[in-house]
N, C-alpha and C positions, 0 to 999 in steps of 0.2 A: 726358303721364301725370303725375299728382300723387303725391308721395311724402310719407310721414309725417315722416321725419327728414332729408330732403335737398331742396334747391332746385336744379332743373336748368334752365339757361338755354342755349339754342343760338342762336348768331348767326353767320350765314354758315356757315363750316365748323368753328367752334370751339365746344365745349361747356364750360360752367363748371358744375361740381358743387360745391355748398356744403353742408357738413355743418351741420345746423340743429337743434341741441339746446343752445342757449346757456345754459339754466337749469342744465345739468350740465357746463358748459364743454366741451360736445361729447364727453363721455366715451362710449366705445363699448360698447353692449350687444350681445348676440348677435343680437337682432332687427334692430338697426341695420346690423350687418355683413352679414346676409343680404339686407337691403334694398339695401345698397350693391352687392352682387353683381348684383342685378337691374338696377340702374342701368347697370352696365358691360356686361351682356349686351345691353341695349337699344342702348347706344352703339356696341358692336362691330358690331351688325347694321345700323346706320345708315351707309350709304356716303357720305352727305353730310357726316358728321362726320370731320374729318381729325386733329384734335388735341383733347385733353381737359385741362382745368385742374381740379385738386382743391384746394379751400380750405375754411377753417372760419370765416372772418370774423375776429373779435377773437381767438379762440383756435382753433388747428388741431384738436387733440383731446387732452384731459387724461387720457389713459389709458383703461383698460377699467372697466366697471361692476363694482366689487369686491363689491358686495352680491350680485351674481349668481353669484359664485364662492365665497363664504364657506364654505358647508357642502358643497361638492362633494367627492366621493370621486375617486380617480385616474381612473376611467373617465369620470365626468362632466366632470372638468377637461379631459380630452383632447377630449371632444366639444365643450366650450365654446371651445376654442382656435380662433382666427381663421385658422389657417394655410392651410386650403383656399381660402378666399376671397382672402386676400392673395396666395397663389401664382397664382390666376387673374388678379388685377389686375396682378401683375408681368408676366404673359405677355400682357396686353392688347396687341393688335397695332399700336396707334396710339400716338404719343408722348403721354406723360402728365407734366404739370408740376404739382408740388406747391407751393402757396403757403402759407407758414408765418408766422403772427403768433402771439404769445403762446405758450401751452403746446403742445408736441408731446412728450407723455410716455407711457411704457409702450406700450400698444397703439397709441396715437396716433403715437408716433415710429416704431413698426414699420410703420404704414401709410405714413408719409412715406418710409420706406426703399424701398418698392416703386415709388415714382415714378421716372421716368427723370431728371428734373431737379428741383431744389429751389431755390426763390427765397424769401428771407426778409426781414423788416425787423428793426430793432434790438430789438424787443420779444420776439423769438423765444427760447424756452428749450427745449432738447432734452435728454431724459434717459430712462433706463431704470431706474426706482426699485424694480423688483419685488423686489430682494434684501431691501429693508426690510419686505417682507410675508411673508418666509419662502419665497419662490419666486424664479424668474428669468424672463427673457423667454421666452415660449413660442409666439410667432407668427412666428418667423424672425429675431428680433433677434440671437441669438448667431451666426447664419450670415451675414446680410447686412451687419451693422455692421462686423465685422473685414475683410470683403472691400472695404468702401468706405473705411475710415479706417485700416486696419492693426490687427494683433492687439493690440499693446501698448496703444494708446489705447482700443480696444474693451473690453479686459479692465478697464482702469481705470474706464471708465464703468459697465460692468455689475457689477463687484465692489463699487464704492463706492455705486452708485445716485445719485451726485451729477449734477445737470444741468449743461450748459454753455450759454453764451450764444451769440448769433449770431456774434460775432467769432471765438470759439473754433471754432464749427462751420465757419466759412469756412476758417480755418487748417487744420483737420483734413481738409477736403475733403468734409465732410458735406453742405454746401450749395454751390450754384454762384455765388451772389452775394447781397449785401445791398443793398437799395434802400429808399427811403422809401415807395414805393407798389408793393409786390410783385405785386399783382394786375394792375395796369396793365403792369408789366414782363413778367409772364407772358403777357398778351394780345399784347404786341408780339412776344415770342418765338414764341408760337403762330401768329401771322400769318406769320412767316418760315417756320416749319416746315410750315404748311399750303400754302405755295407749292412745296414739294419733292414729288418723285414718291412717292406713298403706298406703292406696291408695294416700291420700293427701301428706303424707311424701315422698312417692316415686316420685310423680310429682314435688314436691318442690325441691327435691334433683336434679332431672334432669334439672330443670330450672336454678338452681344456677350453676351447672357444665357447662351448655351451655353458660352461660353469659361470660365465658372466651374463648369460642371456636368459636364464631360468632359475627357479628356486633350487635349493640344494638337493632336496629329495628326488625331484624329477631328473636332475643332472646325474645323480648317483645311479638311478634306475637306467638311464640311457647308457651310462658307463658300463653297467653290468651286461647289458645286451651287446654293446660293441666288443667288450672283453670276450664274451662267449663266441662271437663270430670268428674271432681269431683261431678258434679250435676247428674251424672248417678249412684252414689253410695248411698246405704242406710245410710252410715256413714255421708254423708252431711246432709241428712234429720234429722238423730238422733242428730247431733251436734247442728243444728239450733233449733230444737224442744226443746232440753234440755236447750238451752240458754233462749228461751222464757218462759220455765216452771221453770227456776231458779233451775236447778238440774245438777248433774254431768252426762256427756254423757257416754254411754257404746258403744264404737266403736267395731265393729265385723270384720272389714277388708273387707267389701263387699260394 
């Protein structure tokens, strides 16, 4: 399927989704975000895809399309918010790796925050500059960022609107690593993850996400149920049998 604002490339079990609006530094419009939702719906339904990489090329995404929000009233602004799509992408059941070069600002940074892992190069700049527009992040930034880097640092970034560079982002725990070729590194990581049992990965991701959304006891109970479900898969048997036989497992996603 061809997309207007995205390039989708699937090789073996890895999908690479590239944001493709370079003339606007990949600034996110409402139509773009809705199209991105369709991309992820398609990838979720494709059992052959085990891991997804999200990249923007030279720039990840330099914020949202401000012109589209300029004359909005409160009701229109709430409808414009990307929160529903970003929530859906965060809940995407397969590992999602964000590759960041250049700007990841505003809504672009909020999109990076919904990825499971983030790999960047030294050109990356992360920021939530919305305060300088008389607003603040409205697509999950005030929730996801403090959970990832701590309340104090998140408040500093959101209150000041000042961006941080890749080294600071690594120090804060915002990104997992800095490399010269983040897309190639992401592909290496994706190949490793694609070799893991998909059902177990899916449930592990659900449990980790739930840890922030409910109290500890309920989260642990959910974890125990998800853990036990793995024992209904052939991958569980294959993994344990391979361990006892001292060989590499061959997970089939069943």
